[in-house]
C-alpha positions, 0 to 999 in steps of 0.5 A, a space after each residue: 499521442 503527443 509531446 510532453 504536456 500536450 494533454 494526452 493523459 488528461 484527456 484520457 482521465 477525463 474520458 474515464 472519469 479519473 481526472 483530478 478534482 482541481 480540473 474543471 470539466 465541461 461537456 459530456 462523455 457519450 457511449 453508444 449515443 448515451 451520456 455516461 455518468 461516473 458510476 456507469 463508466 466505472 461499471 463498464 470500463 477498467 483502467 490500467 495505471 502506468 505504474 504496476 502495483 501488486 502484493 509482491 509476495 504473491 505468485 502471478 496465479 494467486 494475484 489473479 485468483 484473489 482479484 477474481 474473487 474480489 472483482 467479479 460479481 456475485 452472479 458468478 460461481 467460484 468455479 466460473 471465476 477460476 475458469 476466468 483466471 485460467 482463460 486470462 492466463 492463456 490470453 495474456 501468455 502468463 502460463 510460464 510464470 503463473 507460479 512465480 513470485 511477482 517480486 518486490 523491487 530491491 528486495 525480492 526478485 520476481 517476474 519481468 517488467 513485461 510480464 508484470 504489465 501483462 499481469 496488470 492487463 489480466 487483473 483488469 480484464 477479469 470482469 470483462 470490461 467493454 472499455 479498457 483505458 491504459 496509461 503508457 503501457 509500454 513505458 520503461 520496456 524494451 522493444 521486444 517487451 513493448 511489442 508483446 504488450 501491444 500484441 496483448 492489447 490488440 488481442 483484447 481489441 479483436 475480442 470486442 473490447 475498445 482499448 484506449 491507450 496513451 503511448 509514448 514514442 512507439 516504433 513503426 511496427 507497433 504504431 501500425 498495429 493501432 486502428 485509430 490515433 489521436 495526436 494532441 498539441 497544446 491541449 487540443 486534437 491535431 489529428 484524430 482518425 485512422 493510422 493509414 490516413 495520417 500521412 495524407 492528412 498532414 501532407 494536405 495541410 500545405 506545410 512542407 515541414 509537416 510532410 512525413 518523409 518516406 524513411 521516417 516513422 510517422 509517429 516520431 515525425 509528427 510528435 517532433 513537429 507538435 512538441 513544444 520546447 521550453 526554451 522556444 515555447 513562444 515560437 513553437 506555439 505560434 508555429 503549431 497554431 499557424 501550421 494546424 489550428 489556423 487551417 479552415 475547417 480543420 476538424 471536418 477535414 480529419 477523416 473519421 474525426 472525433 466520432 466513429 461507430 462503436 458497438 459496446 456491449 454493456 457488461 455491467 457488474 455491481 449494478 445494485 451493490 457498491 462493491 462486487 462482493 459482500 463485506 464477509 467475502 472481502 474479509 475472507 479473501 483479504 485475510 487469506 491474502 494478508 496471511 499468505 503475505 505475512 508468512 512469506 515475510 521474514 518473520 523469523 528475523 523478528 523472532 530472533 531479534 526478540 530472542 536475542 534481546 530477551 536473552 541479553 536482558 536475562 543475562 544482565 539480570 540472571 536469577 535476580 532475587 527479590 530483596 531491597 537493592 534489587 527492586 530497582 533492577 526488577 523495575 528496570 527489567 519491566 520497563 525494558 520489556 515494555 520498551 522492547 515490545 514497543 520499538 520492535 513492533 512499532 517501526 516495522 509496522 510503519 515499513 509494512 503499511 507504507 509499502 502496502 499503502 499504494 496498493 491499498 489506495 488504488 484498490 480502495 479507489 477502484 472500490 474493490 474492497 472497503 477500508 474496514 474489510 482491509 484493516 480487520 482482515 489484516 489485523 486478524 492475519 497478524 494476530 498469531 504474531 501478537 500472541 506468539 512473539 510476546 509469549 516467546 519473549 516472556 518465557 525466555 526472560 522470566 525463566 532467566 531472571 527468576 527462579 523457575 516455578 511451575 505452580 499455578 500462581 507463577 503460571 498465572 503471573 506469566 500469563 498476565 505478564 505475556 498479556 500485558 506485553 501483548 496489549 502494549 505491542 498491539 497498541 504500538 502496532 496500531 500506532 505504527 499503522 496510523 503513523 504510516 497512513 498519516 505521513 504516507 512516507 516511511 522516512 518521514 513517519 519514522 523521523 517524526 514519530 521517533 521524537 514522539 516515542 522518545 517523549 512518551 518513553 520519558 513520561 512512562 514513569 521510570 526515568 522521572 518522578 511524574 509528580 515532580 514535573 511541571 503541571 502543564 507537562 503532566 497531560 503528556 503522561 496520559 498519552 504514554 502507552 509506556 506508562 500504562 503498560 509499566 503500571 500494569 507490569 508493576 501491579 502484576 509483579 508486586 501484588 502477591 509478594 508479602 515480604 521483601 528481604 532486606 527492607 525491614 527497618 530501612 525506611 528511615 535510613 535516607 537513600 535506602 527508601 529509593 531502593 526499598 520503599 516498603 518491605 511488602 509487595 503491596 507497599 512497593 506497588 502503592 509507592 510506585 503507583 502514587 508516583 503517577 498521580 
C-alpha cells in the first residue's frame, strides 16, 4: 500500500518478473531460500491484472472451460480439468452466473464488475499456483463488491496460497482481513509487518503526526502521511525522510521485516514444454472459442448489408444485355463487386481484431497459446463466412443482371465469379487484421487505411488507364488487390463470349471504341488487359 507513485505496482511487478524492460533491476527474488528465475516464477505463480479482459460473447463457465483446456498441463485428463472448473466456480461463488454472458462494454450487457473480478481470479487459479499476484483487485468496486473480492482472496490464502496484492484505500474491515502489509513511500518500504503491529510501530517512531488516532482507519491515516503532493513535493519528501527513513535501524525495528517464514508447494506445470498443451490442442480449443464468438456476433447484419448492396446494383443493371454500349456498364458492375467485397469485410475486420487484440496480447504474453495457433484457428472459424457471403452476393447479383441460365457453362461461370470475389474478400480480410495489429487502435487504423484503400481503388484499372499514368506511379498498381480481382473478373466475363451485338463495323467510328473495343469477348478481354501493362 501507499500513495500514488510510491512504487507499489513496480515492486510487485519486479517480484513477479513482470517489470518493464526499461527498468534496471538489481538483486534477486528468493522463494523458500532458493533464487528464482523468470521461468520458475511463471511456473509457480499467477498474475491477476487490474483490467479484466475476456471474450465478452462467452459465458462464465465457457470462459473457465476454455482456460482450463489451455492452461492446465498435459498430465491432467479432460474430466479432471472439468472437475477443477466446477471447483473454482464453487470457491469463487460464480454458480449463479455461470451460464450468463460475460458481456461487452457499451455493446452487450453481462455480469457485474465484482463477478468479472472473481472470474479473473478463477481463471488464474485453475492451475493451482502457489503464489497469486493481484494488481489493485478492488479498484472501481463499491464497498460490498470489494469486500466479496477480498473474501475470495482470503479463501485462497486459507487453502495454502500466498496472495500478494496491491490495494488502494481499503476500508477498516477489509484492511484487517490481511495478514501482513507493506507500506511504500518514495520507492522504499516504510513499514512491513503484521497488520496488528502497525499502530504500535508508527507510535514508537516518536513523531506525533504519525500516530494513528483511535477513531481513524489506520490504512487511510498512514497513506495520507506517506503521500507526496505535487504542489509541496519538496516539503513532503523532507517530512517523510525526517519522520521515518532518518530513524536509526528503521528496518530492524519493523516486526517480521522483509523476511517471514513461508512454505510454498512448488506446483510446476509445463516443466518440459513451452506451452501447457500442444499446438493441435491450442488450435482445437481456440477454433471452438473463435467459432462460438463468431456465431454470437451480428453476422446477420453483414448478410443483410451484402443483400441490400447486391440488390441495389442489380436494380440499376437489371437484365443487362451484352451489346456495344453495355460493355462499360458490365465492367462497372464487376468493379463494384470487387469494391463491395473489399470494403464490407476490410473495415469490420479492423474492428474485430482491435477489440480482441488486448486479450490476445495478454494471453500470448502469459504463454497460454502461440500466435500461430490463434491466427490459424481464427481463420478456420471464419472460413464459412468467406464461402457463404460471397456466394449469397454473387447469386443475387448474377440472376438480376443477366439472363437466368442453368447450363453447365453458366454455373461454372458463377462458381468462378464467386471464387474470385471470395479470394478478394479474404485478401482484404487479412489486410484488415494486419492493419489492426500494426496500429493497435481502431480509429487510427481506419483513418490511415482509408487513404491507402482509396489509392488502391484508383489504381484498380477501372477509373484510369494505367499506361497513361507516370512511370514512377505504376508500381502502386502492383500493390492494388482491386487490380488483380478486377482483371480476373474480366477474364471470367469475356473469355467465352464469341460475338457482341452492335460492335460490327464500329471500331473506326471515334468514341465508339471506348464502349465497344471489339466484337468478341476475347477482343474486349485483350483490349482491357492490355491497359494494365
